Structure formats: structure tokens, C-alpha cells
N, CA, C and O atoms as a GROMACS GRO file, in nm:
protein
  308
    1MET      N    1  -3.993   0.512   2.086
    1MET     CA    2  -3.981   0.518   1.942
    1MET      C    3  -3.926   0.655   1.900
    1MET      O    4  -3.969   0.758   1.951
    2ASP      N    5  -3.833   0.653   1.807
    2ASP     CA    6  -3.772   0.777   1.760
    2ASP      C    7  -3.867   0.849   1.665
    2ASP      O    8  -3.905   0.793   1.562
    3GLN      N    9  -3.906   0.969   1.699
    3GLN     CA   10  -4.001   1.046   1.619
    3GLN      C   11  -3.934   1.132   1.513
    3GLN      O   12  -4.003   1.189   1.428
    4ASN      N   13  -3.802   1.142   1.516
    4ASN     CA   14  -3.733   1.231   1.424
    4ASN      C   15  -3.719   1.171   1.285
    4ASN      O   16  -3.697   1.051   1.269
    5ILE      N   17  -3.732   1.256   1.185
    5ILE     CA   18  -3.717   1.218   1.046
    5ILE      C   19  -3.568   1.208   1.015
    5ILE      O   20  -3.491   1.294   1.060
    6PRO      N   21  -3.523   1.107   0.941
    6PRO     CA   22  -3.381   1.094   0.909
    6PRO      C   23  -3.337   1.201   0.809
    6PRO      O   24  -3.317   1.175   0.690
    7LEU      N   25  -3.323   1.320   0.860
    7LEU     CA   26  -3.294   1.438   0.780
    7LEU      C   27  -3.199   1.527   0.858
    7LEU      O   28  -3.210   1.537   0.981
    8SER      N   29  -3.106   1.591   0.790
    8SER     CA   30  -3.019   1.691   0.852
    8SER      C   31  -3.068   1.829   0.813
    8SER      O   32  -3.106   1.853   0.699
    9VAL      N   33  -3.066   1.919   0.909
    9VAL     CA   34  -3.096   2.060   0.884
    9VAL      C   35  -2.974   2.139   0.927
    9VAL      O   36  -2.926   2.125   1.040
   10ALA      N   37  -2.925   2.222   0.836
   10ALA     CA   38  -2.808   2.305   0.865
   10ALA      C   39  -2.853   2.451   0.873
   10ALA      O   40  -2.927   2.499   0.787
   11THR      N   41  -2.808   2.519   0.977
   11THR     CA   42  -2.841   2.660   0.989
   11THR      C   43  -2.717   2.736   1.034
   11THR      O   44  -2.636   2.685   1.111
   12ILE      N   45  -2.705   2.858   0.985
   12ILE     CA   46  -2.593   2.943   1.023
   12ILE      C   47  -2.651   3.066   1.091
   12ILE      O   48  -2.767   3.101   1.071
   13MET      N   49  -2.567   3.132   1.171
   13MET     CA   50  -2.618   3.247   1.242
   13MET      C   51  -2.507   3.336   1.294
   13MET      O   52  -2.390   3.297   1.301
   14LYS      N   53  -2.548   3.456   1.330
   14LYS     CA   54  -2.465   3.550   1.404
   14LYS      C   55  -2.558   3.641   1.483
   14LYS      O   56  -2.644   3.707   1.426
   15ASP      N   57  -2.539   3.642   1.612
   15ASP     CA   58  -2.617   3.727   1.704
   15ASP      C   59  -2.768   3.707   1.687
   15ASP      O   60  -2.843   3.803   1.670
   16GLU      N   61  -2.811   3.581   1.692
   16GLU     CA   62  -2.952   3.547   1.676
   16GLU      C   63  -3.010   3.474   1.797
   16GLU      O   64  -3.106   3.399   1.782
   17ALA      N   65  -2.954   3.493   1.914
   17ALA     CA   66  -3.000   3.420   2.032
   17ALA      C   67  -3.149   3.443   2.059
   17ALA      O   68  -3.218   3.350   2.103
   18ALA      N   69  -3.198   3.561   2.035
   18ALA     CA   70  -3.340   3.591   2.061
   18ALA      C   71  -3.432   3.511   1.970
   18ALA      O   72  -3.543   3.474   2.010
   19ASN      N   73  -3.389   3.483   1.848
   19ASN     CA   74  -3.472   3.412   1.751
   19ASN      C   75  -3.445   3.262   1.747
   19ASN      O   76  -3.524   3.186   1.691
   20LEU      N   77  -3.334   3.220   1.804
   20LEU     CA   78  -3.292   3.082   1.790
   20LEU      C   79  -3.388   2.979   1.850
   20LEU      O   80  -3.413   2.878   1.785
   21PRO      N   81  -3.443   2.998   1.968
   21PRO     CA   82  -3.534   2.896   2.022
   21PRO      C   83  -3.652   2.866   1.930
   21PRO      O   84  -3.684   2.749   1.909
   22ASP      N   85  -3.715   2.967   1.875
   22ASP     CA   86  -3.827   2.943   1.784
   22ASP      C   87  -3.781   2.874   1.657
   22ASP      O   88  -3.850   2.786   1.605
   23CYS      N   89  -3.666   2.913   1.607
   23CYS     CA   90  -3.611   2.849   1.488
   23CYS      C   91  -3.588   2.701   1.513
   23CYS      O   92  -3.628   2.617   1.432
   24LEU      N   93  -3.524   2.669   1.624
   24LEU     CA   94  -3.492   2.529   1.655
   24LEU      C   95  -3.618   2.447   1.681
   24LEU      O   96  -3.624   2.329   1.644
   25LYS      N   97  -3.716   2.507   1.743
   25LYS     CA   98  -3.844   2.436   1.763
   25LYS      C   99  -3.908   2.402   1.629
   25LYS      O  100  -3.968   2.295   1.614
   26SER      N  101  -3.895   2.491   1.533
   26SER     CA  102  -3.960   2.468   1.403
   26SER      C  103  -3.892   2.359   1.321
   26SER      O  104  -3.951   2.308   1.226
   27ILE      N  105  -3.770   2.323   1.356
   27ILE     CA  106  -3.698   2.218   1.283
   27ILE      C  107  -3.667   2.098   1.371
   27ILE      O  108  -3.581   2.016   1.338
   28SER      N  109  -3.735   2.088   1.482
   28SER     CA  110  -3.707   1.981   1.578
   28SER      C  111  -3.744   1.842   1.526
   28SER      O  112  -3.711   1.742   1.589
   29PHE      N  113  -3.813   1.834   1.413
   29PHE     CA  114  -3.848   1.706   1.352
   29PHE      C  115  -3.727   1.635   1.292
   29PHE      O  116  -3.733   1.515   1.266
   30ALA      N  117  -3.618   1.708   1.269
   30ALA     CA  118  -3.501   1.652   1.201
   30ALA      C  119  -3.415   1.569   1.297
   30ALA      O  120  -3.401   1.602   1.414
   31LYS      N  121  -3.360   1.462   1.245
   31LYS     CA  122  -3.272   1.375   1.322
   31LYS      C  123  -3.144   1.448   1.362
   31LYS      O  124  -3.093   1.429   1.473
   32GLN      N  125  -3.090   1.532   1.273
   32GLN     CA  126  -2.967   1.605   1.300
   32GLN      C  127  -2.988   1.752   1.269
   32GLN      O  128  -3.036   1.789   1.162
   33ILE      N  129  -2.951   1.835   1.365
   33ILE     CA  130  -2.954   1.979   1.345
   33ILE      C  131  -2.812   2.031   1.367
   33ILE      O  132  -2.754   2.016   1.474
   34VAL      N  133  -2.758   2.092   1.262
   34VAL     CA  134  -2.623   2.148   1.267
   34VAL      C  135  -2.635   2.299   1.273
   34VAL      O  136  -2.699   2.361   1.188
   35VAL      N  137  -2.573   2.359   1.374
   35VAL     CA  138  -2.573   2.504   1.390
   35VAL      C  139  -2.429   2.551   1.382
   35VAL      O  140  -2.342   2.505   1.456
   36VAL      N  141  -2.404   2.645   1.290
   36VAL     CA  142  -2.272   2.705   1.278
   36VAL      C  143  -2.286   2.854   1.307
   36VAL      O  144  -2.364   2.924   1.244
   37ASP      N  145  -2.209   2.898   1.403
   37ASP     CA  146  -2.214   3.036   1.449
   37ASP      C  147  -2.092   3.113   1.402
   37ASP      O  148  -1.982   3.057   1.391
   38SER      N  149  -2.111   3.240   1.373
   38SER     CA  150  -2.002   3.326   1.329
   38SER      C  151  -1.976   3.435   1.432
   38SER      O  152  -2.018   3.550   1.414
   39ARG      N  153  -1.908   3.399   1.536
   39ARG     CA  154  -1.864   3.494   1.640
   39ARG      C  155  -1.978   3.575   1.703
   39ARG      O  156  -1.965   3.697   1.719
   40SER      N  157  -2.086   3.511   1.736
   40SER     CA  158  -2.196   3.581   1.804
   40SER      C  159  -2.152   3.628   1.941
   40SER      O  160  -2.065   3.569   2.006
   41ARG      N  161  -2.215   3.735   1.985
   41ARG     CA  162  -2.186   3.790   2.117
   41ARG      C  163  -2.302   3.778   2.213
   41ARG      O  164  -2.297   3.829   2.324
   42ASP      N  165  -2.408   3.709   2.170
   42ASP     CA  166  -2.528   3.703   2.254
   42ASP      C  167  -2.561   3.563   2.307
   42ASP      O  168  -2.671   3.542   2.358
   43GLY      N  169  -2.468   3.468   2.297
   43GLY     CA  170  -2.485   3.338   2.361
   43GLY      C  171  -2.568   3.233   2.290
   43GLY      O  172  -2.628   3.151   2.359
   44PRO      N  173  -2.576   3.231   2.158
   44PRO     CA  174  -2.663   3.132   2.092
   44PRO      C  175  -2.609   2.989   2.098
   44PRO      O  176  -2.688   2.895   2.091
   45LEU      N  177  -2.480   2.972   2.111
   45LEU     CA  178  -2.426   2.836   2.112
   45LEU      C  179  -2.477   2.757   2.231
   45LEU      O  180  -2.505   2.638   2.219
   46GLU      N  181  -2.489   2.821   2.344
   46GLU     CA  182  -2.541   2.755   2.463
   46GLU      C  183  -2.687   2.714   2.443
   46GLU      O  184  -2.729   2.607   2.488
   47ILE      N  185  -2.763   2.799   2.377
   47ILE     CA  186  -2.904   2.767   2.349
   47ILE      C  187  -2.912   2.646   2.256
   47ILE      O  188  -2.990   2.554   2.281
   48ALA      N  189  -2.832   2.646   2.151
   48ALA     CA  190  -2.834   2.536   2.055
   48ALA      C  191  -2.793   2.404   2.121
   48ALA      O  192  -2.850   2.299   2.092
   49GLU      N  193  -2.695   2.410   2.209
   49GLU     CA  194  -2.651   2.289   2.279
   49GLU      C  195  -2.763   2.233   2.366
   49GLU      O  196  -2.780   2.112   2.374
   50LYS      N  197  -2.838   2.320   2.432
   50LYS     CA  198  -2.950   2.275   2.515
   50LYS      C  199  -3.058   2.206   2.432
   50LYS      O  200  -3.128   2.118   2.483
   51PHE      N  201  -3.071   2.244   2.307
   51PHE     CA  202  -3.168   2.182   2.218
   51PHE      C  203  -3.115   2.051   2.159
   51PHE      O  204  -3.187   1.981   2.088
   52GLY      N  205  -2.990   2.017   2.189
   52GLY     CA  206  -2.931   1.894   2.138
   52GLY      C  207  -2.871   1.905   1.999
   52GLY      O  208  -2.848   1.804   1.932
   53CYS      N  209  -2.847   2.025   1.956
   53CYS     CA  210  -2.789   2.046   1.823
   53CYS      C  211  -2.639   2.017   1.824
   53CYS      O  212  -2.574   2.020   1.928
   54GLU      N  213  -2.588   1.990   1.706
   54GLU     CA  214  -2.444   1.982   1.688
   54GLU      C  215  -2.398   2.123   1.658
   54GLU      O  216  -2.441   2.184   1.560
   55VAL      N  217  -2.311   2.176   1.743
   55VAL     CA  218  -2.277   2.317   1.740
   55VAL      C  219  -2.131   2.336   1.699
   55VAL      O  220  -2.041   2.268   1.748
   56PHE      N  221  -2.111   2.430   1.608
   56PHE     CA  222  -1.977   2.462   1.561
   56PHE      C  223  -1.964   2.613   1.550
   56PHE      O  224  -2.062   2.685   1.533
   57SER      N  225  -1.841   2.658   1.561
   57SER     CA  226  -1.812   2.800   1.545
   57SER      C  227  -1.717   2.814   1.428
   57SER      O  228  -1.621   2.738   1.415
   58ASP      N  229  -1.744   2.911   1.342
   58ASP     CA  230  -1.661   2.932   1.224
   58ASP      C  231  -1.647   3.082   1.204
   58ASP      O  232  -1.746   3.154   1.194
   59SER      N  233  -1.525   3.129   1.198
   59SER     CA  234  -1.502   3.273   1.190
   59SER      C  235  -1.479   3.323   1.048
   59SER      O  236  -1.447   3.440   1.028
   60ARG      N  237  -1.496   3.236   0.949
   60ARG     CA  238  -1.480   3.283   0.811
   60ARG      C  239  -1.586   3.387   0.779
   60ARG      O  240  -1.698   3.382   0.830
   61LYS      N  241  -1.549   3.478   0.697
   61LYS     CA  242  -1.644   3.583   0.660
   61LYS      C  243  -1.726   3.539   0.540
   61LYS      O  244  -1.676   3.477   0.447
   62GLY      N  245  -1.852   3.572   0.546
   62GLY     CA  246  -1.938   3.549   0.431
   62GLY      C  247  -2.034   3.434   0.448
   62GLY      O  248  -2.006   3.335   0.516
   63PHE      N  249  -2.146   3.449   0.384
   63PHE     CA  250  -2.254   3.351   0.390
   63PHE      C  251  -2.210   3.217   0.332
   63PHE      O  252  -2.228   3.113   0.396
   64ARG      N  253  -2.155   3.220   0.213
   64ARG     CA  254  -2.124   3.096   0.142
   64ARG      C  255  -2.026   3.007   0.216
   64ARG      O  256  -2.054   2.888   0.231
   65PRO      N  257  -1.912   3.057   0.264
   65PRO     CA  258  -1.820   2.968   0.336
   65PRO      C  259  -1.880   2.912   0.465
   65PRO      O  260  -1.857   2.796   0.498
   66GLN      N  261  -1.956   2.993   0.536
   66GLN     CA  262  -2.015   2.946   0.660
   66GLN      C  263  -2.122   2.841   0.633
   66GLN      O  264  -2.131   2.741   0.704
   67LYS      N  265  -2.202   2.862   0.531
   67LYS     CA  266  -2.306   2.765   0.496
   67LYS      C  267  -2.242   2.633   0.452
   67LYS      O  268  -2.294   2.526   0.483
   68GLN      N  269  -2.131   2.639   0.380
   68GLN     CA  270  -2.064   2.517   0.337
   68GLN      C  271  -2.010   2.438   0.455
   68GLN      O  272  -2.017   2.315   0.455
   69VAL      N  273  -1.958   2.507   0.556
   69VAL     CA  274  -1.913   2.439   0.678
   69VAL      C  275  -2.029   2.362   0.740
   69VAL      O  276  -2.012   2.248   0.783
   70ALA      N  277  -2.145   2.424   0.746
   70ALA     CA  278  -2.263   2.358   0.804
   70ALA      C  279  -2.304   2.237   0.721
   70ALA      O  280  -2.332   2.130   0.776
   71ILE      N  281  -2.309   2.253   0.592
   71ILE     CA  282  -2.350   2.143   0.504
   71ILE      C  283  -2.252   2.026   0.512
   71ILE      O  284  -2.293   1.910   0.513
   72ASP      N  285  -2.125   2.057   0.519
   72ASP     CA  286  -2.023   1.953   0.526
   72ASP      C  287  -2.034   1.866   0.651
   72ASP      O  288  -1.984   1.754   0.653
   73ARG      N  289  -2.098   1.918   0.754
   73ARG     CA  290  -2.112   1.842   0.879
   73ARG      C  291  -2.241   1.761   0.885
   73ARG      O  292  -2.263   1.688   0.981
   74CYS      N  293  -2.323   1.773   0.786
   74CYS     CA  294  -2.449   1.698   0.782
   74CYS      C  295  -2.420   1.552   0.742
   74CYS      O  296  -2.339   1.525   0.653
   75ARG      N  297  -2.488   1.460   0.810
   75ARG     CA  298  -2.471   1.318   0.782
   75ARG      C  299  -2.595   1.253   0.720
   75ARG      O  300  -2.589   1.138   0.675
   76LYS      N  301  -2.703   1.323   0.719
   76LYS     CA  302  -2.829   1.273   0.662
   76LYS      C  303  -2.862   1.356   0.538
   76LYS      O  304  -2.803   1.462   0.516
   77PRO      N  305  -2.954   1.307   0.456
   77PRO     CA  306  -2.994   1.386   0.338
   77PRO      C  307  -3.056   1.519   0.378
   77PRO      O  308  -3.095   1.598   0.292
   0.00000   0.00000   0.00000
């Protein structure tokens, strides 16, 4: 039985590999987790992929454009 709630969670990051596992564990209830990275140098994309997240990289500068990229990839409420 699928335990995940039909919900999308979008998160953006840069150089947050040390904090990412705890973050992803805290939102593991969601059916879809979208992670958008902004040119991190510490390997968070590999961590997110291991958690089963949908992973994207976006080099646009600024919080708002990067957050919009993440939201646009969400398929659930």
C-alpha cells in the first residue's frame, strides 16, 4: 500500500548537502519531491536522487526564478 500523501513538495538549494538528508526525511510523506539545485559544489543532487526525488539543476540567479522552476515541475497540489 502506498503510504505517501498525494502532495508535491518543492525545494530549492545551493551547497546544502550536509542538511539535505534531514530535510528530505522530514518531507518523505509527499508523493512527489522536486529538488532544484543552483550550481552546488558539494554533491546534493546525488543525495536527492538516492531519496527518489525528481532532481533538476537551474543556474538562474535569485530565489524567485529558481523557486518558480521547482513549482512548475510539481504535478500534485
